[in-house]
N, C-alpha and C positions, 0 to 999 in steps of 0.2 A: 891922857887928859880926858876928863869927863865931857861928854857931848854937850851938856847943858851950858858949858862955859862959853861955847862959841857957835852953837847952832840954834839957840833959842830965838824965836822970831817975835812972837807976841802972845799976850795972855789977856783973855777976856772972861767975863762972867756970863754964863748962860743958865737961866733957871737957878738951881741950887749948886751948880758946878762951876768951878773955875776951869776954863779951857786953855790949855797951853799948846801951841803949835811949834814943833821943832823940825828942822830939816832932816836930821839924821841922828840915830842912836843905835846901840846894839839891840836893845829890846825895850819897848815901851813899858812892859811890866817891870823890868829892872829899873828903868828910869823913875817910875813912881815909887818903887820900894825905897830908893835912895833919896828922892827929892820931893815926894808927894806930901801934901798936908791937907787936912780937911777933906771935903768932897771935891775931887779934882779929876779932870780928864786930860790926858796928853795924847796928841796925835802927831804922827811923823810922816814925812815924805818917803823915808826909806829906813829900813832896819837892816843892820849888817848881820844880825844873828837872830832873826825872827824864829820863834819856836812854835811847834805844834805840841800835841800831847806826847809824853814820853821823850823819845829821842828824835821825833820828827821835826823837820824844819819847814818853814813857810816861804814859798817862792813869791816874790813881789817885785815887779819892775818899778824903778824909782819914779815917784810922783804920780803913779797911775792908780793906786788902790787906796783904800781907807784902812789905815793901821792905827789902832788906838787902844788905850787902856784906861779903865775907869776905876777910881778908888772910892769905895763907899765904907761907911761904918754903920752896918745894920744894927737895929735895936731888937733884942729879944729873939734872935735866930740862933738856935743851938747848933753845935757842930754836926749833930745827927740830921739836921734839917738843911744842910748846905745845898742840897739839890734845888731848893727854892730859888736860890740866886741864879743857878744855871738855867732854870726854867724861865725866870723873868727876863734875862738878857736874850735868850733864844726867841721868846715871844716878841720882844721889842724889835728884833731884827726882822722877823717874819712880817710884822706889821709894817715896818718901814719899806721892805722890799715889795710888799703887796701894793704899795702906791705906784710902783713902776711895772710890775709883772702881775698879770691878772689870774694866772693859774700856775699850778705846779710847784709853788713854794712850800717847803715842808721842813720839819725838824727831824734829822736822823739821830735817834737816841744815842747819847744823851743830849748833845747840843750842837752838832754840826748842822749847817743850813744847806739844804739841797734845793735845786730846781730840777724837777723830774729825777733823773738818775745821776746828776752832776753836782759836784760840790762847789758852792759859791762862797762859803764862809766857814771859818774855824774859830773856836773859842777856847781860851786857856784861862782857868780861874785858879788863883792862889789865895788861900785864906789864912789869916793869923787868928789864933784863939786866945781867949782869956778864960781859963777854966774850961767849962763846957760850952761857952758861948763864942760865937764868931765876933771878934773885935774889929777886924778889918778885912775887907775883901778887895782884891785887885783882879779885874776882869779884862783880859786881853782879847782883842778881836782883830782878825784879819779878814777883810771883806774884798773880794775881787770886784772892782768897779770898771776900770777902763782898760785893763790889760787884755790883749787879744792873742798873744802867743805865750805859751807856757813850755819851758824847756826842761823842767824837772821830770822825774819819773812818776809824779802824782798821777793816778790812773784816770781821773775824771773831772778835771777842773773846768770851770766856766766862769764868765764874768757878766756883769749886768750889761755892759756894752755889747757883748757877743749875743745877748738875748734880745736887746731892744734896737741895736743898730745906732744908738746915740750915746754920746759921752755924758757921764753923770758928774755932778759937782760934789766933790768929796765933803766939803764942809756942810753943805746942805744935808747930805745923807747922814752925817754925824749928828747934826742937831735934830733931825727927824727921829733918829734912833734914841737919843736922850729924852726927847719928849714922850716917846712910847715906853720908856723904861720905868718900871715902878715895882716896889715891893708891897704895894697895897692890893686889896681885892684878890688875894692869892687863889681863892677857890675858883674865881672866874678865869684867872690866868691858867690854872691847871686844866680847866675844861678846854680852853683855847689851845693849850699845848697838846693835849691828847687828840683834839680834832685835826691838828695839823701835823701829826706824826707821819714821817716817811714810812711807807708800807703799812699804813693803818688798816688797810683792807686786803683780804685774800692771803693765800699761802705763798711764802717766798723762801729762798734758800739761805741757810745760816750754817755756821761752823763753830763748834765748841770743842772741848777736850775729848769728846766722844766721837767726833767726826762731823760729817755733813748731814743735814736734815732739813726738812721743810716744816714751816710753822707759820701760824698767824699770831699777830700781836694780841695778847689777852689784856694788857694794861700796863701801866707804869705806877709803881707804888709811890707813896708820898716821900719815901726816902730815896727815890730814884731807881730802885731795882726794876729791871725790865722783866715782864712776864710774857712768855711765849707758850703757845699751845700747839703741839706737833700733830701730825696727821693721825696718830694713835690716841689722841685725846690727853696725852700726858702734858701737864703744865710744868714748864721749866722756868726757873728764877735766876736772874743774872745780875751781878754787880758789873760795874764798868770794866771793860777790857776782857771780860770772861766769855764773850760771844762776839763773833764777827759776822757782819752782814756780807753776803756774797753778792756782789754787784756785777 
């Protein structure tokens, strides 16, 4: 039985998004793929099969964190520009978290959200194409808000409550994120993204198919490729999953 048949609680309209709150589903991304229409957001108290990138799973205690997916239908964004969507949601989350945390919030390329060296948020984006254009984008977000004990083997999780000592209201944080999310003024958002990159200064350890090395961030290209400059002055260019940050 699909979860929406018996777990749907309420639906409201916020700005240009219809917001649906459900108690439980396997995945908010999947829920939107099957039941979403227009510009819609679904958030859940619990996911039975929350996903990260690839085969990763997302640990979340029931009712403690903000688990949501956002469906948008961007105009004029080519498939080759899909990084713009990733950038926009990462910027929105940093802006929202910066209301509560005054330092250390950053974007670990391409779109994980970190506080210092600890991961507070993961993002999973699925795009549907029409020709060479993005017809529809579903943006899944798992944000650690009030969970204080993590049992999985994730190496470095942290939550907003662990950082502030206070419980956060999930719906308020959701609405603040939606208010900060925009696909307009992308040049300014790109500047903000680069200014808030994790490890944006200094040399740090990385690993690629050649082994371990130290490098500094030289930039992020418009299509999302990461540029690193190693200690020998060699510039290295990476697509997603082709280099690992050694934390």
